[in-house]
Phi, psi and omega in degrees: 000116188294327182288328173297316180298319179296320179294316179298318179298319180296319179295316180297326180291334181275343185246163179251287184262345185286158173264171181300326180295344180257011178297148180256171175301324179299322179295314181292330178300330183275356177272156180280162184301313181294326178294318179296318178299317179295320180298316181292312183299324181292341183248353182242045175055039177077007182283102181284132179301149180300147182297337181284347182281120182281161174300318180090180178246161180298315181294321179298318178297320178295330181273000177089012178289130181296121181198171182296323179301312182291319181295320178295318179300318184290339179249018183297334181273350180283137177286148178296138182268359179237158180275124177262171181298329180292335185269001179258097186286148172263169181299323185290327187240024183303314183297317181295315182296317179298322179295317179296322181292324178296319178294316181296321180295325182280333186258338186249359181298144178284341183275128187301322186293351174280352184233045184263026177233151178215121182274351187261313186238141181225140174274154183283336181202164176274140181302323184301330179287337181281333184290346177274353181265098183296329178295317178298315180298323178295321179294319179301311182294324180293324185267330190236005185233051181298327181271001176055050179250355181292151177292147179273324179222158179235142176280172182300318180295326179289325176296316179295321180296323179294325177291321176298316179301317180303314181292320179295323179299317179295318180295315181291330177297320177302313180294320179302315182297316181297325185275326191248353176242105186291326181283105184297339179293341181261006182290341178242031183299147182303325182294326178290321177294323177296316178302310182299323181299335182259003183297327178300320180286322176295316179300322178296317180294319179297320180291319178297328179282348182074028185273354188250147176301152188289328182231102183276342188276358180247015182261157175288161190302329182252013181294154173291131180270345183285143181278197182297147177298340179293343179270000182250155175272131173296146177276062179230174179052226183297325181295333181293342182270000181275170175236173178131238180234142183229170179228155170243135181239129178278105183291335181281316183263359175057058179203152173283137186231350183189148169244165180204168182231139173212126180230141180074008167206168192271166174301321182299316179295318180295323178296320177296322177296318178294320179300320178292317179298325182292351177277352172056047182264353181234163179297322180296315181292326180289337179269356181281128178293324178300308184289327179286331177281327181231067179287159176287156173302330181265021182301145183288341177214163184271145176230041185305326185295331184235004184292137176249346181179195178243144179301326181295344178270356181270142176240132179273130178238159179273124171271305177219113184252134178233135181299126177296335178257041184300148178286163177297329179295315178295317179300320180294319178298318183289332186253001177266141181297149182302330181290346182239027174098011177264186182265320188251163175273122182237320197306318185296339184233011187297324180292324177294317180297319178298334181272356180284135183266079173284132185301124176073012183238128178239328182287139181300316181300323179293324177292324177297324178296320176298321179295322177297318176300315178298319182302309182285325176302314182290319179301315180287327179301314184281357173271352183267138175313127186296333178283320181284332184290118183270357182272133174256002183286143181280344189082165178054031189303316182295322179291315184281339185072030182234129178228000000 
């Protein structure tokens, strides 16, 4: 299909290192209407969009208005189902074309298991190897399972799924960095490497909590990896008094839309702060993508053009909860390196962490708690569908110096 080929050529001309699966709405906005139709039809079993469907506007696509720009964007990770001219090798360039096709197949496939490698970030271990360590499991439950909702045992498929999740977290972190950190010099920042080194342990905790979908290998590349909200604890009652990382779920549209971090105060307090921000009474709140997408019913101004829902329709859930009144024993477990009986890897980056200027924090252990909050906030953030995710924040803001 020539229009699909033209669209692909146009996208490649607009990008440098990215693949087509990493194209943005802005890239598709610059393509012509017929090119967008061809691109969609080539990936949707020849189903040509109706002639009544307009190309749309960039802002409309960002707001979720059905149009060719948005439909093309949503199927950008799907491989073309038809052979294009680029895919028909000649005798002279067969080797080159085959090599290019292998790269495209591995990077643009809609199936997640085709993208299970990451050259940038690596975890120190696979989660399945951690589940045989009863001491490690005991530490996890002591620090993160106050409500005793964690699974006691995992089946073989769940062990394999946790390993898949670990690899996906590293892969998605690479994509996350490219999209949300503009300064390329910070793409290999030590804090990102520290996060990735602990992804195996985070994946294990997420699996024990039952927070992940049962089959990760049949999902599209940008699909939400998080399971049903019924598998999460509401940030209410005793859980509302915890700190750590939290999630927001749109009860009306039935989807996860944001993760967040709060340390040294509770989930309940942070929710009240968000509730106040959603009223859009200050310049800062009005510039927030979260609050403009989910304003309060009592908002001081209207955001109809970009609104996705109402703040009152959002429910706060616990991603990773830690008791604000934690014992010294728990604090020691959380801040001691895994090689000496702790849960997380610290030693390789501890001097860097000590040098981070967290507001009002001087003790190293207190800085480590902030890092744990960042770790889980970022892990859950990259598990959320990129279209549904309303956060543009890169995570690790204090470490990166990016807000």
